[in-house]
Every structure is written in structure tokens, then in C-alpha cells.
N, C-alpha and C positions, 0 to 999 in steps of 0.2 A: 495269505503269501507276505513275506518281508525280505529285507536285503540279505539278513542272515543266511535264510534258506537258501537264496540263490547263491550266495558265496560257498555254502555248502554243497550244492549240487555241482558247481564248477570244479571245486577241488576233488571231488569223487571222481567226476570225469577224467581229470588230468592224473590222478593216481590209479585210477582203476580200482579202487579199494576204499572201503568204509572206514578200516580200521587205520589205515594210511593217512586218509584224510582227517581223521579225528587227533592222529599224532599232530599231524602239521598245524592244525588250527588250536591244538592244545585243549581238547575237548574229549569227552568220554564217548566210545563208540556208540553206546546205546542212546545217548543225547542226540546224535546226528542222525541215526536211524530212526528215531522217533519223529525227529522234525522233517526229514525227507517223506516218510510215510504219510505224515500229515498233509504235506505239500501235494503228494500225489492224489490222495484221497479229495482233496480240495478241489483240485483240477481236473480230477477224473481222468488221469492218464498215469503209465507207468514209465518212470524216467529210466530206470536201470532194471536189467534181469540181473537177480542176484544168483551166484553159484559159488562152488568152492573154487572157480577159476578167478573169482573177483565180480567186479559190479561193470556189466557192460552196458551201454546205452542203447535202448531201443531206438528205432526209426523216430519215432515220435519224441523221445527222449533228447535225441539229437538235435532237432530242430528248437526244441524247448532251452537246451543247454547253449544254443548261438545266440537265441534271444537274451538269455541271463547274462552271458558276458557282454553283450551290447548295453544291456541296462547298467551293470555295473561299471562299465567304462564311463559312459555318460554322467554316472553320479559322480565318479572319480574326477572328472573334467569340469564339472560343478565346483566341486570343492577346490580344485586349482584355480580356477577362475577367480573364486572368491579371496583368494588369498594369493597375490602376485609373487610373495616371497618362496612360494613352493615351486615355481618355475625353474626349471633347469637351464643351465647355458653350457657352451662349450662346443667342443667338437667330438664326433663318433665316427669311426672307420670301422667297417664291419664288411665280412667277406664269408661267401658260401659257395659250396659246391652246387652244380646243377639241380633244378627241380624245385629247389626250396625258395628260390627267388620270389613266388608270390606272397609267401609269409613275410620275407624280409622287406618287401615294398609295404604289405599291408602294415607291419609293424612301424616303419618310418613313417607312414603318413599318420597313425596314431599318436607317434610321440610328437610330430611337428605341430600338430593340432593342440596337443597339451601343453607343449613346451615350445613355442614358437620362435625362440632365441637359440634353439640348440641348431649346430650345422653338423649335417650327418651325409657320409659317403658309403655308398653300397657298391659292392663288387661281387661278380660271379667268376669263379676260377677254380682250378684242381687242388685238391686237399692238401698236397706236398708243397704247393705253392704258396698255400695260406699259411701252412706253417711256417715257412721261410719269411712271409711278411712279418708275421708276429714276432718271431726271432729278431727281425731288423727293425721293429718298431713302427712299420709302415701301417699297421692296422691294429686295434685293440682287441678285436673279437672275431674268432671263426667259429663255423659251424662245418665240420670235416668227416670225412670218412678214414678210417686208419686201421692197420693191420694189429692184431695183438702184440707181435713181436716188436713192432715200431713204437708202442708206448712205452718202453723202457728206454727210448733213445730220446725220449722229450726232457731232455734236462732244461730245468728252468721255466718248463712250460707245465701249466695246469690243465688236464682234459677230464671233463666232466660228461660221463657217458649219459646217452638217453635212450639208445637202441643196439641191438646187434644186427648184423645183416650178412649177405651173401651177392654174388652177381647171378643173375638171371638173365634170360632172353625175352625182350619184347617184341611183339610182331603184330601187324593188322589182323584185326578179327576174322578177315575173311581170306587170309593168306594160308597157303598150306601148311605152315608151320602151327596154324591155329588149331590142328586137330589134336595137338599133344599137349598133356600137362607136365610130363617131363620128356626131355630130349636127349639122345645119347650124341656124344661127340660124333660118330659116323653120321648121324642124320644132320648134326648141325653144320657139318663140311659141305652139305649138299644146297645150303641156302647163302644167299647175299647178306651182308652185313654192312652196316653203317656205324662206325664207332666213335665214341667220344675220345678225345686226346687226353685220357686220364691214366696216371700211374697205375692204378688197379686193373684198368682194362687192359693196357700194355702187358703187365705182369701175368694175366690171364693168357693172354694170346700166346706170349713166349712160352708159358707151361704147355698149353694146347699144342703148340706147334713142335715141340720137343718131343711129345709122346705120340701126337697123332698125325701131325701134317699140316700144312697150312689151311688157314680159313680162307674163304673167299670174301675180300673185303672191297666194298664199292669205295669207300674214303673214309679217312679220319679227319675229325673236325674239332675245334674248341668252340664250334657254334651250336648251342643247344636246340635253336631253332631248326637248323639244318637236320639234325637228327627227328625232331618232331615232324617236319615236312615230308621226310622220308618214310616214317612210320604211319603218317596218316594218308599218304597216297599209294601204300602197298610196295614201294619201290624195293624196300631190303627192311630187315630186322636190325635189332640193335643188342647190345648187351649193357647192362648196367646194374648198380644196385638195386635190390628189390625195394628197398626204403624209396630210393627215387622214383622208380617206375610205378609204386603204387600211389604216389602222390601227382603222377602225370595226368594233365587234363584229358589226355586221350583214354586212359584206362578208366578214370572216372566217369567219362562219358560212353563208355563200352565199346569203345573203337580199337582198343588193344588188348592182346591176350598175354599174360605174364606166364612163361613156361620155366620151370625148373631145369637145371643142368644135371643130367645124371651121370653117374660112373666117373666123375672126376671130383676129387677132394680139393676142398679149397680152404686157405688159410682163414683164421676167425677175424672178422670185420667188427670194428665197433663205430658207433656214429654218435657225437655228440660236439659240445661246446669246447674250443681251446682258447685260452689267454697266457699271459704272462704271470708267472709267480713273484715278478720282482717289480713290475710296474703297476702301480696303483691306477685303477680303472675309472674312479670316479663315480658319483652318483648317477649321472647320465647315462654311463655305459651300462651301471649294473641294474638299472630301470629298463634299459633297452634288451638286454638278455632276457629279463624275467618276461617282458611282453613277447620276445621273438620266441621263447621256449612255449609260452602258453599258445601263441599262434599255431606252432608246430604241433603240438600235442593235441588241439581241437581239431585241427587239419587231419591227423592220424587216427581220428576215431572210427 
């Protein structure tokens, strides 16, 4: 086993593809495939399930990938500590919509350890608020969700897509809602909801009300912990991005059921990074984005 093999493993996990990883690393696909296969044979484990859909980490592979990321991070830290000139300085302001904050905190901790002289500010807020903050120069980098139709209005801003998404229902795994994999509007109206004060959720509720009538809303809030408390105690369900809810600790712990919304068309939604096209980010922000992106990708395995 060597560091190059660990780099191959991490890149394949990020891209879910041997060919894409090979292209990113400027290598041939056969060379990466052979190297990874040798590593798997040496360790007597299967890191990836290979299929026409791509390379999907196995359960034992996920654990190995996490260790590989940590090893590569520590190696990079040793290199930086050995050369003080590589340490970054300056200010970084980053914002994200709810549910991704744990990855943002993880990234901040890594960056401060590697570059102690960086000053980092992180915030959690709605996507459209993040768009406005970037326009006004209050933050440098955002992780947002946005409708396809809104992408055309991002004049002067650059959006880098990572995922597509839709709104779904999250409910306690023992709630009456948990019996459903898909729920109709009529069924949804029979259950109480706690909703995050987000433009996408407001738009959904407005469209829903126009067609089907009012939903039963316990409260609206901009506090994601309030939503978590309600879900964990089975007091109400919630509506949110599928990407966000699949990152939620309650879902990962098996305490939350995610339910698709049937019989209601939803506008296409994209999730990714936003920055200014005209404002230079600097090396610190560029490095931060790369770290943040990696943390999200690894958490999304």
C-alpha cells in the first residue's frame, strides 16, 4: 500500500467513476484499476462494487476511504508544517443552508489546524439570503439550493452544481407517516408540520395551498435545531430538500423516515457552490472550497 493508491481510492469515491478519476488524475483508467485491484487483494477487502452505474463503495470500503482521507490529510499537514511559507493567511467568509453545517465545521477545523493564521467566519441561512450576501460582498463562498429557472438570473455569479434535488417529507420513524414511502397531498394535509423558513419551502406551501388547500403548520422557524427537536420527539413532520434530510443525523441514526411527495410536480432544483465571477477569492478560499466539497462528497457516500 502506498499514498498514491490512497489518492486513487479517494478520487474514485468522489467521482463514483474509475474513468472520471483517471481523467482527474491524468492517468489511464487501466493503470488506476490495476493499482486499486492490487490494493484490494493486499488488504483482502473490496473497496468498490463495480457496475455500469459506476463505482459504489462497499460498507467496508466506506470505512477504509474515511481512513485514507485522514491519512492523506495528516501527510499534507506534515508537509505544510515543514514549510511555513505554504501556510495561508487572510479572511474567509462562508455560508450554507441547513444540514450541511457539520461538514462546514469539519472543514473549518481542518483549515485552522493546517493554517492557524486564517480568520474564518461561517453562517447558516437560507439560499436566497446567501445569494444576496455574495452579491453585496458580505461573504465569499456559499453552498446553496436553487431552481433551474433562477440560475439564469445569477448575473455576475458563478454556480458550480454538485447534486440535483427535490422536496420530501421527513417524519419520526414511529409516526403514522412512516407507513408511507410516497404520500399524496390529501394524506399530507392530515399531518402536522414544522417548517424551516426557507424560500423553497414557502414556494411549495404556496403552490400546495393554491391547488389542495392549507396544510396544518405547527410553526415556521429559521432554527434548524427546532426542526430536529420536533422530528426526534415525533411532534410533527417537516418538509425539506432530500439532500438535506439524507444528511440529517436523525435519518443516519435510523430515527427518521424520508417520504416522497406524490402527485405534485416540483420545479427542478440544483445544489452546489456559489461565488462571485468578478471578485478574486484568493488561495485560502479556493483551498477551503476544495476541502468543503470533499467533506460533503464523502458524507454523501
